[in-house]
N, C-alpha and C positions, 0 to 999 in steps of 0.2 A: 054841341059837344064840348065838354070842359077842356081847357087847353093846359099844356105843360107849364111849369113854373118859368119865369123869364129868366134869361141869364143874369148873373151877378152884376150888380150896378143898374139894371132896369133897361139897358138897351139890347141891341142884337148881339149875337155872338161876333167877336172880333179876332178871328185867325190871323196870324202876322206872317203866314206864308204866302207869297204871291202865287197866283195860278198862270198856267199856260205860258205864252211869249214872255210875260213880265217876270217869270221864275227863272226862265232860260237868261234873260238879260241880267237880272241880278247875280246869277251864278257865274257869268262871264266877268261881271264888274268885281265880284269877290275875289278872283284870281289875281287881280291887279293890286289888292290891298294887302297890307302887312297882317300877317296870321298871328293870332295869340290862342293858345290852347286852353280850353276850359276844363273844370273838374267833371267828374261823372255826374254830380248833382246838379251842376250848372247846365250839363247836356240835357238832362231830364226836363229842367226848368225851360230850357229853350224850346223843346219840342212841344211842351204843353203850351207855351206861348204861341207856337206856330199853328197848333190845331185849334186854338181858342179855348183851351182847358183853363186858361188863367185870365179869360176876359174879365174886366176891360183893361187889364195891364197892357202898356205899350212897349215895355222892355224892362231893364234892370233899374232898381229903385235908386233914388238920390239919397243924400244923408238925411235930409228932412223926413223923407218917406221912412228910411230905416229907423230913424228915432221914433217916430210917431207910431210905427208898427210895434216896435218893442214895448214901448211905454203905454200906447193909448188903443192899440188895435186899429189905427187909422193911418192912412197915407196923407200927405200934405193937402191933398184936394178933399179929404174928408171919406175917402172910399174905405170901408171896413175891410180889413186884411190882417190876418192873425200871425203870419210868419213873413220875415223878410225874404224877397226874392233879390238876391244881390249877385254881382259878379266881382271876383277878388282876382288880383294879379300880383307878382312879387314886385319889390321895389324897383328892380331894374327896368321892368316893362312899364311900370307906372311912370317912372322918371322919362321914359322914351316917348310917352303918350301925351298928346297936347289936347287941350279942349278943342272940339270942332273936329278932331281926326276921325276918319272913317276907317275902321279895321274889320278884319274877317275873324270870326271865331271858329276855332277848330277842334275836332274830336280830340279827346285826351289820349286815345290809343293810337290811331292810325293817322291823324292829323287831316282827315277829311273836313272840308269846310262845312260848317253847320249853319252860319248865319252872318250877316253883315250888322254893323252897329255904329252909330253916330256917338261919340263920347261927348256928354254935355257936362260932366262933372267928375272930378277925382277927389276922393275923400278917404280918411282913415276912420276906423271904428274902434269902440271899446268892445273887443271880443267877449270879455268876461261878462260885461253887461248883457250882450246878446244872449249868451247862454244862461244867465240868471232869468232873464225875461222869458226866454222861449222854452228852455229845458228845466227850469227851476233848480238847476245845479250847475256847478262848474268842475264836476268831478271828471278827471280826464277819461275815466273807465267808461263813461256813458258815450255810445257811439255818436251821438249827434254833437255833443260837446267837442269830442275829437276832431270831428269834421270841421267845426268853425274854428277851433284854435289852430288847425293846420292850414287854414286859408292864407292866401297872401297879404301883404301889408297893406295893399291899396285897393280900395273899391272904385270900380268904373261904373257910371250911371249913363243911361241912354237909351233911345229908342233901337228896336231890332227889327230886322227882316230875316225871317227863317228859311233856309234853303233845303231842307230835308226833313222826313219823317223818321230818320234814324234807323230806318230799316225794320222798324217794328211790324209793319203790315206783312212783310214776307217772312219774318221769323214766327209770327203768330197769324197765320192766315185764317180769316173767318172770326178771329177773336178780337185783335185789335180794332178799336173804332174810335173815331173822333166824336166830340159832343154833337156835331151836325148829324152824324150817322146814328148814334144812339136816340136822338130826338126823332130822326125819321123812322126808326124801328119801332119806338113806343107809339108813335101815331099811327103806324101801320097795324099794330096790334090793338089800337083802341084804347091805350092807356093814357091816363093824365095824372093819376096818383101813384107814383113810382117810388118804391124805397130802394136805397143803395145798400148793399152789404159790402163793406170793406174787408178785404183779406190779404195777407201775405204768408198764410198757412193753408194747407188743405183744410177742406171742411169735413169736420167729424159731427157726431150725432148733435152735440149742442148747437153747432153752427146751422146745421139742417133745421133744428127746432126753431132757432131765432128767425131764419127765413121764412119759415112755414107760418109763424105767428104773424110776421108782417104781411105775408100774401093774404091772410084772413081779413085784413082791414085795408089793403091797398089793391090796385089793379094788377100789380106785378112787381118782381124784385130784380134788380140789376146786381148780380153778383160781379163785384169789380175788383179784380186782381191787380196788385201792384207788379208791374214788369220789369222795373229797374232793379238797382242793386240792393242787396240785403246785408246783414251782418253775417259772418262766417257761421256755419252749423244750420242756417235756415235752409228750407227745401227749394231749390231752384223753381222759376216760374213755369217752366216746360213741364215738370213733374207735377206741380201742384195743380196747373189748369187741366191737365189730363185726368187727375184724380177728381177734381170738381165736376168735369164733364160726365165722368162715369156716375157720379152720384145724381146729378141733374136728370140725367137719362132714364134712371131707373127708380127714383124715389120722389120726383116731383111731377105734379099734373102737367101735361103738355100746354104751353102757351102762358105759363106763369113766371118763368125765369128767362133772362137773358144774360149770359155770360160773356163779360168783356174784360178788357185790360186797360191800363193807362202807363205812360212811360216814366214815371218819376222813380228816384231812389228813395227808400225809406229814410225818414229823419228821426223816427224813435222820439218825437217830441210831446207824446201822450196828449194831454188836453189841448194845447195848441194845435197839434196836427189834426185833431178831431175836427177842430173849426176849419182848417185848411181843406180837409176832406169835404166838408159841407159846401165851402165856397165853390169848389170845382164840380161837386156833385150837382150843385144848382145849374152849373153850365151845361152839364151833360143831360139835364131835364129831370132830375129827381126832386121830389117834393119832400122826402123824408131820408134820413139817414139812421140805420140801425146802430145803436150803441149798446155793446155788451160790456163785459168786464175788460177794464184795463185797456180800452181802445188805444192803439198805437204806442202803447208803453214798452218798457225794456226793464229787466231787472225789477227793483223795488223802488224806483224813483217816484212813482206816482201811486196814489190811492186807487183802489179798484174802480171807484166811481167818480174820479176827479173830472173825467171826460163828460160825465153826465152834468155835473155841477157847472162846468164852465158856460154851458148854454144858457144857464140861469143868470150869469153875471153879466152877459153881454146885452146891449139894448135890442129890444123886441124887432125893431125894423132892420137889425144888422144883415139878417139872412132870410131868405124866402124857405130855404131847406131847413126843416125842423127835426128835432131828434126824436127818434123812437127808442126810448130808454128801456133797456132789459136787464132784469136782474141776473145773478149767477145761475147758469143752467146746468143740469146733470141728469144722470140716471138714477131714479129712486127705486130700490128694489122692492120696497113696501108699497110705493105707488104703483109699480109695475109699468113704468114708463118714464118718458122725459118731463121733467119739471123744472121749477125755478124756485128761488128763495121766497118768492111771493105766493106760489101756489102749493108748495109742499109743506106738510106739517111735521116731518120727521127730521131726525138728527144726522150728522155726518156719518154715523156708523151705518146708515142705510143708504148712503148716496156714493155713487162712483164719480169721482172728480179726478181726471188725469192732466198733469201739467204736460206742457210741451216738452220739456226736458225729459220726463219719465218715458213719454211716448218715443222720443228719438232713442233713448236708451234701449227699450224693448225692441224696436225695429233694427237697431244697428246689431243687436245680440241675437236677433232672430227668434225672440222670446214671443209667447202668445199675447195677443192684445184682446182684452174683452170685447165681445161682440157688442155689448151695450155701449161701447165708447165709439166704435167706428164700423161703418158699413164694409162689408168683406170686399166689395169692389174697390173701394178706396184703398183698403190695406193691400190689396193686390198690386196696385200701381206703385205704393210706397215700398213695398217689399222688394219689387224688381228694382227700383232706384237703389236702395240701401245694399242690395246684393252686389250691384254694380261697383260699389265703392271699396269692396274687399280686395 
């Protein structure tokens, strides 16, 4: 039977969270260390390191890694990686931290201990350079740029041992899965050719169409929802995943879709984030990643198909997970169904294309939404959510 793609780097999964007695010992040791609070984004990165989602990284990147990833998509050891995974602190904390120190990393909200870390390097970065490399802009209105520019002045590098799953399994029972768990699930279903569908929004008819096209050529699809923080106005993960569940239950053939979630915050890095998604989807066992319009984009910072093109610009051996590039999809009234720019011969006047902004406006106002855009079961979940905001 064909096997799933190997984890990134070619070796086994490398979760950085100890198990059993070793975890209890490390948690007790963490209580004796100086605690440093991390950001929400860094918390998500830690949990991904803990569950093996960022295999084969061993912790937060050095300056050489940061520079290589920004400029050449490579860490110092030559590992392909598209976005820096770094930890920053303020100048006071950086000054109080010495090389070789062991510190505990704490939750940004409640101070709960998340990980231990041995500090191997302290360094400063050119934040504007990172923003130009990763986000293609230094505009402070870009949420990812804002995140980087508000980081502390000092970066700390070093290996980590993660102490917690961040509570995601209890918040999303049956939905939150580690890379080892998705791989086991795929194998139990007899899948080897799995396509990942990335989403931070509820799935509407266009998304449904993309997933079903992928199912035609693969064994199944992993609908993989971001469970971390979003920008204001985006629909919360609890609502989004419930709406997706309703869609899968009623409109997909049984045994063709696995819905799951992962613990990262959104970076809104467009093409670079599409590559990061492919890196960790490889760890989750996916041979393909569906790429639609403006993958991981925000505003008008990226072209609609920049995330398609970036996969053609990287070395062929950089990733085992390959892109499934899809054109813009829509309902065509003349075709009488879902279509794409590659399959529909008609013009914009015959096509229903609804932006997320327009949809949120309709929902917040209680206005009707065309049934050709969204399934009624999805709209029912979303209307309930928006009614609760009043």
